[in-house]
KOLPA-362523 format. One record per residue (C-alpha): x, y, z. Coordinates in pm, whole numbers, padded with zeros to 5 digits, always signed. Last residue first. Example, Ala and Ser with C-alpha at 12.3 -4.5 7.8 and 13.67 -1.06 7.14 Angstrom:
<rotors>
+01367-00106+00714
+01230-00450+00780
</rotors>
This chain:
<rotors>
+01412-03507+01067
+01785-03510+01136
+01820-03881+01061
+01670-03811+00718
+01985-03616+00620
+01869-03304+00438
+01996-03001+00627
+02288-03155+00814
+02410-03360+00519
+02365-03063+00287
+02591-02843+00502
+02842-03124+00560
+02891-03159+00183
+02926-02785+00126
+03171-02745+00415
+03386-03029+00280
+03411-02880-00071
+03457-02530+00070
+03762-02655+00260
+03889-02845-00045
+03883-02519-00242
+04060-02328+00036
+04331-02596+00065
+04377-02603-00313
+04417-02225-00328
+04676-02236-00052
+04868-02510-00236
+04853-02321-00567
+04975-02001-00407
+05266-02185-00243
+05364-02349-00574
+05330-02027-00772
+05535-01837-00516
+05811-02100-00505
+05891-02052-00875
+05962-01676-00873
+05757-01470-00623
+05507-01261-00819
+05305-01582-00851
+05224-01539-00483
+05006-01237-00557
+04826-01395-00853
+04768-01723-00668
+04618-01530-00378
+04407-01306-00604
+04271-01597-00807
+04203-01798-00492
+04009-01503-00349
+03807-01456-00670
+03730-01828-00691
+03630-01826-00324
+03391-01537-00382
+03230-01721-00672
+03203-02043-00471
+03051-01855-00177
+02794-01703-00415
+02700-02051-00534
+02694-02182-00177
+02453-01904-00077
+02236-01964-00384
+02212-02339-00325
+02138-02289+00045
+01866-02037-00037
+01706-02286-00274
+01721-02558-00008
+01567-02317+00242
+01297-02231-00012
+01217-02599-00061
+01146-02660+00307
+01371-02912+00493
+01079-03138+00585
+00895-03095+00256
+01213-03142+00054
+01289-03460+00246
+00934-03585+00186
+00973-03505-00183
+01290-03717-00189
+01127-04007-00003
+00835-04020-00247
+01076-03966-00535
+01283-04275-00470
+01511-04182-00760
+01837-04122-00576
+01762-04435-00374
+01816-04635-00694
+02192-04594-00664
+02194-04758-00321
+02410-04654-00026
+02103-04566+00179
+02247-04246+00326
+02447-04143+00018
+02160-04205-00222
+01924-04009+00002
+02181-03727+00018
+02218-03726-00361
+01841-03721-00410
+01800-03443-00154
+02054-03239-00359
+01901-03324-00696
+01550-03200-00624
+01641-02838-00546
+01931-02883-00791
+01675-02908-01072
+01575-02546-01017
+01934-02418-00976
+02048-02587-01299
+01738-02460-01482
+01798-02102-01364
+02164-02119-01473
+02064-02256-01815
+01815-01973-01863
+02068-01708-01750
+02326-01842-01994
+02074-01849-02275
+01976-01488-02209
+02336-01368-02238
+02607-01627-02285
+02877-01365-02233
+02702-01222-01928
+02686-01567-01769
+03052-01625-01850
+03147-01285-01712
+02969-01366-01387
+03170-01688-01366
+03503-01540-01473
+03499-01224-01266
+03867-01276-01177
+03972-01221-01536
+04044-01433-01844
+03696-01579-01826
+03554-01242-01925
+03738-01221-02256
+03630-01566-02371
+03272-01503-02261
+03263-01164-02435
+03378-01333-02756
+03114-01597-02683
+02862-01316-02731
+02520-01453-02802
+02544-01457-03181
+02852-01671-03233
+02762-01892-02940
+02440-01988-03114
+02638-02229-03328
+02345-02467-03340
+02557-02738-03180
+02654-02509-02891
+02295-02407-02822
+02176-02765-02859
+02444-02889-02617
+02346-02627-02357
+01980-02724-02393
+02070-03092-02357
+02289-03030-02050
+02018-02826-01878
+01763-03100-01952
+02007-03368-01830
+02063-03197-01495
+01898-03467-01285
+02047-03745-01498
+02394-03586-01502
+02394-03547-01124
+02295-03910-01080
+02571-04020-01320
+02836-03810-01142
+02727-03938-00801
+02753-04294-00932
+03106-04224-01054
+03199-04085-00713
+03057-04390-00540
+03269-04615-00762
+03578-04403-00700
+03509-04404-00327
+03510-04782-00318
+03856-04806-00478
+03987-04706-00228
+03826-04597+00096
+03827-04264+00278
+03505-04148+00444
+03480-04407+00720
+03232-04270+00973
+02954-04212+00722
+02755-03891+00741
+02561-03979+00426
+02649-03652+00255
+03002-03688+00392
+03037-04034+00238
+02909-03900-00094
+03162-03616-00077
+03440-03868-00026
+03320-04044-00341
+03331-03711-00524
+03695-03679-00416
+03766-04030-00549
+03597-03939-00877
+03818-03630-00903
+04132-03831-00827
+04032-04092-01086
+03971-03824-01348
+04312-03666-01282
+04483-04002-01323
</rotors>
């Protein structure tokens, strides 16, 4: 059930990328969400392969996964994870950001045209990058990444504070955290739609 909900949410994101009027549809959104997942995986496949190789080779034992495990227990989870993975973590992060410069226009193009293949119309994608300027896309990725980190810290603090209240506190904290997370989710989708949607160019 959790996977279906996540795919549905990704489908809503696709509709927002494409600035569609009807953003909620079932089961259509699940199909769109699955396509978004596949496109993302294809564009990030090199990062995924490198990460898989590192894990398979047991490199985690020598690059500080003990630090990673400790760090993820606190509010600085993401930065702690990067520190725990050391050089490999930084490399993977750089690759993810680099490929995202091409992936985000691809996702928007897919959302606008409603066709899976549109995510690989590289002539159109490069034109979108040229119009929006690659450095602005990079800046957008970094800003949203930092915003995600800050949001995670805020959610962690809110949930922690409300958890001091027996039973009801955890529920209230969880609801507030969910609302904030969904808010960033919508803001992120609208941001890319406005920057990269061909209708704006």
